[in-house]
Backbone as a chain_set.jsonl record, in Angstrom:
{"seq": "XXXXXXXXXXXXXXXXXXXXXXXXXXXXXXXXXXXXXXXXXXXXXXXXXXXXXXXXXXXXXXXXXXXXXXXXXXXXXXXXXXXXXXXXXXXXXXXXXXXXXXXXXXXXXXXXXXXXXXXXXXXXXXXXXXXXXXXXXXXXXXXX", "coords": {"N": [[-1.329, -20.8, -47.428], [-1.246, -19.899, -44.772], [-2.144, -22.181, -43.479], [-0.048, -24.017, -43.961], [2.044, -22.706, -42.583], [1.055, -22.824, -39.961], [0.972, -25.603, -39.672], [3.708, -26.23, -39.771], [4.54, -24.921, -37.451], [3.105, -26.386, -35.509], [4.151, -28.962, -35.961], [6.824, -28.443, -35.316], [6.556, -27.904, -32.566], [5.762, -30.401, -31.645], [8.02, -31.959, -32.206], [9.907, -30.687, -30.551], [8.775, -31.144, -28.008], [8.966, -33.906, -27.916], [11.703, -34.257, -27.681], [12.188, -33.73, -24.999], [11.546, -36.082, -23.716], [13.542, -37.778, -24.505], [15.785, -37.831, -22.995], [18.689, -39.016, -21.187], [18.224, -41.913, -19.266], [18.064, -42.766, -15.788], [18.488, -45.038, -13.021], [17.296, -46.315, -9.918], [17.405, -48.641, -7.233], [15.637, -49.746, -4.46], [15.65, -51.392, -1.452], [13.091, -53.178, 0.346], [11.452, -51.586, 3.102], [13.155, -49.432, 3.308], [14.34, -46.094, 2.478], [14.801, -44.235, -0.468], [16.62, -41.804, -2.422], [16.117, -39.453, -4.951], [17.876, -37.375, -7.012], [18.411, -34.523, -9.015], [20.596, -32.569, -11.103], [21.469, -29.073, -10.626], [18.987, -26.749, -11.636], [17.536, -28.61, -13.115], [14.873, -30.975, -13.647], [12.971, -33.721, -12.292], [11.75, -36.501, -14.076], [9.653, -39.148, -13.943], [9.994, -42.26, -15.355], [9.315, -44.992, -15.124], [8.174, -47.222, -12.528], [8.553, -49.954, -10.525], [7.379, -52.258, -8.116], [8.063, -54.999, -6.139], [9.14, -58.356, -6.62], [11.36, -59.72, -8.845], [13.723, -60.875, -9.259], [16.143, -62.937, -7.75], [18.586, -62.009, -7.121], [18.624, -59.288, -6.587], [18.573, -57.148, -3.847], [19.208, -59.298, -1.989], [19.949, -59.998, 0.655], [18.64, -59.796, 3.889], [17.298, -58.981, 7.108], [14.993, -60.302, 7.258], [14.89, -62.82, 6.223], [14.015, -65.281, 7.278], [11.33, -65.087, 7.187], [10.281, -64.764, 4.643], [9.61, -65.776, 1.256], [11.999, -66.708, -1.022], [11.48, -67.73, -3.464], [9.339, -66.613, -4.777], [9.228, -65.043, -7.474], [7.727, -63.711, -9.284], [6.175, -61.443, -8.881], [4.789, -58.262, -9.14], [4.157, -54.805, -9.027], [2.9, -51.997, -10.579], [4.053, -49.098, -9.675], [4.217, -46.564, -10.613], [2.422, -44.325, -10.781], [2.129, -43.508, -8.08], [4.778, -42.793, -7.394], [5.276, -40.822, -9.3], [3.505, -38.78, -8.499], [4.815, -37.828, -6.275], [7.396, -37.14, -7.179], [7.659, -36.141, -9.908], [8.664, -33.312, -11.76], [10.079, -32.189, -9.691], [13.167, -31.121, -8.093], [14.494, -32.801, -6.384], [13.618, -35.773, -4.54], [12.171, -38.05, -2.136], [11.656, -41.536, -1.929], [9.85, -44.41, -0.84], [10.342, -47.833, -0.277], [7.922, -49.405, 0.535], [5.041, -51.039, 1.726], [2.827, -49.624, 2.832], [3.343, -46.918, 2.097], [3.37, -47.106, -0.687], [0.886, -48.129, -1.1], [0.071, -50.734, -1.594], [0.523, -54.281, -1.317], [2.055, -56.316, -3.29], [2.853, -58.972, -3.174], [2.569, -61.063, -0.676], [4.493, -62.192, 2.162], [6.954, -61.981, 0.931], [10.105, -60.558, 0.42], [10.524, -57.465, -0.871], [11.445, -55.078, -3.492], [11.906, -51.74, -4.75], [12.105, -50.412, -7.898], [13.073, -47.621, -9.649], [12.906, -45.856, -12.584], [14.161, -42.989, -14.062], [14.513, -39.665, -15.445], [16.467, -36.681, -15.781], [15.717, -33.436, -16.656], [16.061, -30.354, -18.426], [14.175, -27.6, -18.77], [13.501, -25.305, -21.333], [11.732, -22.559, -21.999], [10.079, -21.076, -24.633], [8.377, -18.272, -25.636], [6.144, -16.99, -27.968], [4.531, -14.302, -29.499], [1.881, -13.967, -31.619], [0.14, -11.775, -32.72], [-3.109, -12.109, -31.897], [-2.671, -14.616, -30.966], [-0.84, -16.717, -28.775], [2.022, -18.592, -28.481], [3.654, -21.311, -26.945], [6.712, -22.868, -26.611], [8.483, -25.719, -25.696], [11.613, -26.952, -24.942], [14.367, -29.224, -24.669], [17.284, -28.421, -22.93], [20.672, -28.783, -23.472]], "CA": [[-0.055, -20.462, -46.833], [-1.423, -19.863, -43.321], [-2.265, -23.563, -43.01], [1.303, -24.577, -43.967], [2.782, -22.076, -41.494], [0.532, -23.396, -38.727], [1.412, -26.998, -39.632], [5.125, -26.22, -39.426], [4.648, -24.58, -36.035], [2.626, -27.527, -34.725], [5.135, -30.013, -36.104], [7.988, -28.032, -34.539], [6.317, -28.083, -31.145], [5.756, -31.83, -31.351], [9.41, -32.413, -32.197], [10.559, -30.165, -29.359], [8.25, -31.848, -26.847], [9.51, -35.256, -27.942], [13.082, -34.216, -27.2], [12.203, -33.765, -23.536], [11.458, -37.464, -23.274], [14.652, -38.574, -25.014], [16.958, -37.643, -22.156], [19.29, -40.232, -20.641], [17.51, -42.355, -18.077], [18.812, -43.272, -14.64], [17.684, -46.006, -12.297], [17.696, -46.653, -8.56], [16.682, -49.753, -6.634], [15.557, -49.555, -3.021], [15.149, -52.59, -0.784], [11.907, -52.944, 1.17], [11.607, -50.961, 4.425], [14.152, -48.361, 3.273], [14.009, -44.908, 1.703], [15.791, -43.847, -1.462], [16.574, -40.388, -2.792], [16.368, -39.131, -6.348], [18.355, -35.999, -7.12], [18.863, -34.047, -10.316], [21.503, -31.433, -11.02], [20.882, -27.731, -10.527], [18.157, -26.266, -12.744], [16.882, -29.683, -13.852], [13.711, -31.528, -12.961], [12.79, -35.163, -12.374], [10.629, -37.084, -14.801], [9.597, -40.576, -13.674], [9.708, -43.053, -16.548], [8.56, -46.144, -14.631], [8.479, -47.622, -11.165], [8.001, -51.279, -10.224], [7.546, -52.717, -6.74], [7.816, -56.43, -6.028], [10.361, -59.15, -6.725], [11.478, -60.457, -10.094], [15.07, -61.429, -9.296], [16.646, -63.328, -6.432], [19.884, -61.367, -6.93], [18.455, -57.903, -6.156], [18.213, -57.102, -2.428], [19.135, -60.691, -1.534], [20.139, -60.227, 2.087], [17.865, -58.946, 4.784], [17.015, -59.597, 8.385], [13.677, -60.914, 7.177], [15.0, -64.039, 5.424], [13.256, -66.388, 7.861], [9.899, -64.849, 7.051], [9.833, -64.535, 3.279], [9.914, -66.81, 0.276], [12.837, -66.216, -2.122], [11.049, -68.356, -4.72], [8.282, -65.829, -5.4], [9.919, -64.094, -8.362], [6.814, -63.259, -10.328], [5.203, -60.483, -8.373], [5.162, -56.916, -9.546], [3.103, -53.793, -8.963], [3.313, -50.77, -11.255], [3.924, -48.017, -8.694], [4.592, -45.32, -11.298], [1.537, -43.209, -10.421], [2.455, -43.057, -6.721], [6.086, -42.143, -7.419], [5.139, -39.59, -10.102], [2.853, -37.741, -7.684], [5.802, -37.3, -5.336], [8.678, -36.717, -7.75], [7.663, -35.448, -11.2], [8.808, -31.86, -11.746], [10.866, -31.748, -8.538], [14.624, -31.208, -8.221], [14.842, -33.998, -5.625], [12.491, -36.345, -3.8], [12.464, -39.315, -1.464], [10.674, -42.583, -2.185], [9.959, -45.496, 0.14], [9.967, -49.186, -0.688], [7.096, -49.731, 1.697], [3.657, -51.361, 1.341], [1.916, -48.543, 3.219], [3.609, -45.72, 1.297], [2.997, -47.377, -2.079], [-0.537, -48.43, -1.133], [-0.232, -52.097, -2.021], [1.484, -55.365, -1.108], [1.792, -57.173, -4.447], [3.161, -60.374, -2.899], [2.789, -61.275, 0.751], [5.579, -63.1, 2.577], [8.08, -61.846, -0.004], [10.886, -59.344, 0.596], [10.402, -56.777, -2.159], [12.272, -53.902, -3.768], [11.322, -50.74, -5.634], [13.023, -49.936, -8.935], [12.556, -46.402, -10.259], [13.641, -45.328, -13.735], [13.839, -41.572, -14.168], [15.456, -38.813, -16.163], [16.542, -35.289, -15.348], [15.641, -32.612, -17.856], [16.12, -28.906, -18.262], [13.196, -26.977, -19.655], [13.678, -23.952, -21.845], [10.424, -22.167, -22.51], [10.086, -19.97, -25.589], [7.035, -17.754, -25.874], [6.045, -16.13, -29.142], [3.231, -13.641, -29.634], [1.482, -13.766, -33.002], [-1.108, -11.013, -32.693], [-4.037, -12.574, -30.864], [-2.27, -15.959, -30.54], [0.41, -16.856, -28.025], [2.502, -19.974, -28.564], [4.715, -21.65, -26.008], [7.51, -24.008, -27.049], [9.34, -26.242, -24.64], [12.645, -27.802, -25.515], [15.386, -29.66, -23.744], [18.551, -27.723, -23.054], [21.777, -29.721, -23.167]], "C": [[-0.158, -20.454, -45.313], [-1.505, -21.264, -42.754], [-0.893, -24.214, -42.949], [2.13, -24.009, -42.818], [2.349, -22.654, -40.152], [0.989, -24.844, -38.581], [2.876, -27.086, -39.232], [5.302, -25.9, -37.958], [4.2, -25.737, -35.154], [3.619, -28.674, -34.783], [6.382, -29.688, -35.292], [7.75, -28.248, -33.055], [6.291, -29.552, -30.783], [7.172, -32.372, -31.279], [10.113, -31.939, -30.925], [10.064, -30.871, -28.102], [8.783, -33.27, -26.788], [10.939, -35.277, -27.42], [13.169, -34.265, -25.68], [12.241, -35.197, -23.04], [12.622, -38.322, -23.757], [15.925, -38.387, -24.188], [17.454, -38.982, -21.632], [18.549, -40.637, -19.367], [18.481, -42.903, -17.032], [17.905, -44.259, -13.927], [18.218, -46.161, -10.88], [16.835, -47.817, -8.089], [16.785, -49.622, -5.124], [14.953, -50.812, -2.408], [13.992, -52.224, 0.144], [12.285, -52.442, 2.556], [12.702, -49.903, 4.465], [13.661, -47.223, 2.379], [15.143, -44.61, 0.735], [15.579, -42.402, -1.874], [16.936, -40.225, -4.26], [16.74, -37.657, -6.408], [18.765, -35.7, -8.557], [19.77, -32.837, -10.108], [20.733, -30.12, -10.95], [20.13, -27.374, -11.806], [17.587, -27.382, -13.619], [15.761, -30.255, -12.991], [13.611, -33.03, -13.21], [11.586, -35.489, -13.243], [10.691, -38.591, -14.553], [9.194, -41.295, -14.958], [8.873, -44.269, -16.156], [9.005, -46.462, -13.211], [7.778, -48.941, -10.869], [8.35, -51.681, -8.805], [7.174, -54.192, -6.694], [9.131, -57.183, -6.02], [10.313, -59.926, -8.024], [12.866, -61.062, -10.258], [15.504, -61.801, -7.886], [17.964, -62.615, -6.112], [19.787, -59.919, -6.456], [17.927, -57.907, -4.734], [18.138, -58.509, -1.839], [19.231, -60.87, -0.018], [19.307, -59.244, 2.895], [17.678, -59.692, 6.085], [15.699, -60.346, 8.376], [13.711, -62.257, 6.45], [14.183, -65.2, 5.982], [11.77, -66.275, 7.562], [9.418, -64.657, 5.615], [10.315, -65.626, 2.35], [10.758, -66.23, -0.853], [12.396, -66.771, -3.472], [9.971, -67.57, -5.443], [8.909, -64.717, -6.235], [9.003, -63.52, -9.426], [5.757, -62.322, -9.771], [5.702, -59.081, -8.672], [3.937, -56.023, -9.496], [3.645, -52.544, -9.639], [3.015, -49.594, -10.322], [4.221, -46.65, -9.301], [3.733, -44.131, -10.883], [1.874, -42.636, -9.049], [3.763, -42.267, -6.72], [6.028, -40.846, -8.216], [4.523, -38.46, -9.285], [3.837, -37.085, -6.732], [6.974, -36.617, -6.032], [8.626, -35.893, -9.034], [7.733, -33.93, -11.028], [9.605, -31.312, -10.579], [12.363, -31.823, -8.864], [15.137, -32.447, -7.498], [13.592, -34.502, -4.915], [12.953, -37.611, -3.102], [11.312, -40.268, -1.733], [10.922, -43.729, -1.224], [9.539, -46.814, -0.496], [9.182, -49.773, 0.483], [5.645, -49.952, 1.251], [2.704, -50.218, 1.652], [2.106, -47.311, 2.346], [3.14, -45.912, -0.141], [1.528, -47.774, -2.218], [-0.903, -49.841, -1.536], [0.897, -53.045, -1.632], [1.245, -56.368, -2.226], [2.056, -58.656, -4.201], [3.51, -60.526, -1.422], [3.897, -62.287, 0.995], [6.76, -63.097, 1.611], [8.773, -60.52, 0.265], [11.01, -58.678, -0.766], [11.438, -55.662, -2.313], [11.539, -53.015, -4.758], [12.397, -50.299, -6.621], [12.368, -48.749, -9.632], [13.473, -45.992, -11.404], [13.186, -43.893, -13.914], [14.853, -40.863, -15.041], [15.42, -37.429, -15.54], [16.553, -34.44, -16.616], [15.661, -31.139, -17.474], [15.143, -28.31, -19.266], [13.639, -25.586, -20.058], [12.349, -23.595, -22.488], [10.583, -20.957, -23.419], [8.647, -19.539, -25.805], [7.081, -16.812, -27.065], [4.632, -15.572, -29.219], [2.962, -13.409, -31.11], [0.136, -13.051, -33.016], [-1.991, -11.492, -31.559], [-3.672, -13.97, -30.355], [-0.943, -15.925, -29.802], [0.818, -18.318, -28.072], [3.663, -20.159, -27.595], [5.404, -22.902, -26.51], [8.405, -24.428, -25.9], [10.371, -27.133, -25.297], [13.646, -28.172, -24.418], [16.648, -28.863, -24.005], [19.663, -28.681, -22.661], [22.958, -28.993, -22.607]], "O": [[0.741, -20.946, -44.632], [-0.994, -21.521, -41.664], [-0.592, -24.904, -41.975], [2.843, -24.754, -42.146], [3.19, -22.941, -39.3], [1.355, -25.269, -37.485], [3.243, -27.942, -38.427], [6.117, -26.527, -37.28], [4.851, -26.038, -34.153], [3.902, -29.296, -33.76], [6.942, -30.572, -34.644], [8.64, -28.725, -32.35], [6.757, -29.922, -29.705], [7.491, -33.159, -30.389], [10.836, -32.709, -30.293], [10.862, -31.168, -27.213], [9.028, -33.786, -25.698], [11.338, -36.244, -26.771], [14.137, -34.795, -25.136], [12.903, -35.492, -22.044], [12.671, -39.508, -23.431], [17.015, -38.745, -24.634], [16.717, -39.968, -21.635], [18.281, -39.804, -18.501], [19.552, -43.422, -17.349], [16.704, -44.316, -14.19], [19.429, -46.142, -10.656], [15.683, -47.958, -8.498], [17.867, -49.415, -4.575], [13.869, -51.243, -2.802], [13.922, -51.108, 0.66], [13.315, -52.828, 3.109], [13.137, -49.512, 5.548], [12.697, -47.373, 1.627], [16.316, -44.725, 1.091], [14.495, -41.845, -1.698], [17.923, -40.781, -4.744], [16.008, -36.8, -5.914], [19.386, -36.527, -9.224], [19.717, -32.172, -9.074], [19.524, -30.066, -11.179], [20.585, -27.664, -12.913], [17.193, -27.124, -14.756], [15.711, -30.047, -11.779], [14.107, -33.539, -14.215], [10.543, -34.84, -13.158], [11.675, -39.238, -14.912], [8.175, -40.973, -15.568], [7.846, -44.548, -16.776], [10.065, -46.029, -12.758], [6.553, -49.032, -10.953], [9.473, -51.473, -8.345], [6.102, -54.587, -7.153], [10.125, -56.702, -5.476], [9.377, -60.682, -8.286], [13.156, -61.69, -11.276], [15.255, -61.056, -6.938], [18.407, -62.618, -4.964], [20.776, -59.371, -5.969], [16.946, -58.588, -4.437], [17.121, -58.878, -1.252], [18.646, -61.805, 0.529], [19.276, -58.043, 2.625], [17.879, -60.904, 6.148], [15.325, -60.96, 9.375], [12.657, -62.783, 6.095], [13.702, -66.029, 5.21], [11.034, -67.256, 7.672], [8.231, -64.405, 5.405], [11.301, -66.311, 2.625], [10.29, -65.35, -1.576], [12.885, -66.331, -4.513], [9.71, -67.832, -6.617], [9.095, -63.596, -5.762], [9.476, -62.902, -10.379], [4.587, -62.398, -10.145], [6.876, -58.762, -8.483], [2.834, -56.423, -9.868], [4.735, -52.081, -9.304], [1.871, -49.156, -10.199], [4.452, -45.685, -8.573], [4.258, -43.04, -10.658], [1.901, -41.418, -8.872], [3.846, -41.197, -6.117], [6.67, -39.865, -7.84], [4.967, -37.315, -9.37], [3.701, -35.903, -6.418], [7.492, -35.619, -5.531], [9.474, -35.023, -9.232], [6.971, -33.341, -10.261], [9.794, -30.1, -10.476], [12.766, -32.511, -9.803], [16.1, -33.074, -7.941], [12.633, -33.757, -4.714], [13.996, -38.173, -3.435], [10.147, -39.869, -1.762], [12.06, -43.993, -0.838], [8.51, -46.896, -1.166], [9.711, -50.527, 1.299], [5.093, -49.154, 0.494], [1.86, -49.875, 0.824], [1.125, -46.718, 1.899], [2.58, -44.996, -0.744], [0.983, -47.759, -3.322], [-2.072, -50.123, -1.797], [2.068, -52.667, -1.619], [0.332, -57.189, -2.132], [1.545, -59.506, -4.93], [4.602, -60.164, -0.983], [4.195, -63.125, 0.144], [7.477, -64.091, 1.491], [8.123, -59.477, 0.332], [11.543, -59.269, -1.705], [12.195, -55.354, -1.392], [10.672, -53.469, -5.504], [13.475, -49.863, -6.218], [11.252, -48.853, -10.142], [14.675, -45.805, -11.21], [11.989, -43.604, -13.919], [15.921, -41.399, -15.337], [14.463, -37.059, -14.86], [17.321, -34.707, -17.54], [15.323, -30.752, -16.356], [15.285, -28.505, -20.474], [14.093, -24.794, -19.231], [11.902, -24.265, -23.418], [11.151, -19.939, -23.022], [7.791, -20.364, -26.125], [7.951, -15.946, -27.156], [3.657, -16.298, -29.024], [3.735, -12.726, -31.782], [-0.893, -13.667, -33.296], [-1.661, -11.303, -30.388], [-4.293, -14.462, -29.413], [-0.034, -15.184, -30.174], [0.022, -19.192, -27.73], [4.525, -19.294, -27.448], [4.742, -23.898, -26.803], [9.006, -23.595, -25.221], [10.029, -27.979, -26.122], [13.741, -27.508, -23.385], [17.037, -28.653, -25.154], [19.587, -29.323, -21.613], [23.975, -29.614, -22.294]]}, "num_chains": 1, "name": "protein.A"}
C-alpha cells in the first residue's frame, strides 16, 4: 500500500511539472545590432524554450544600413543561442536580449546580417508543500 501511495504521489508530481511546460509560447525576433525586451505579466516568470541566431529567411530583418556589406544569399546559418539567453532570462519577470555577436559569444555566419529569434513562455508557479512525518514533498503546478 505504501508503494502505491508513493507511486501516485510521484506520478502526480510528474504530471504537475509537465503542465508548467505546456503554457502558450510567445516569440520575438530582433535584428542584429539591436536589443529586444521580453516581459511577462505580473507574478509570472519567463521560461526560454529556444533561441536561434543567424539567418534562415531573406524576409526577416530584410532592410538594414549594412546591405552593402552582407550577403542576403547566406540563408543556412544558425547558432543555438538558447543557453546564453536562458542564463539572462529564465525565472525573471523581464529581461533584455541583444542580437549581437559579442553578447551571444559567436558569429555563426560572417558577412551576413543576422537576427535573433527567441521563443518563450510566461508561467505562474504555485508551490504546495506537504509534510508527511519525516518527509517533505513540494509540488509545483501552473496557475491559470
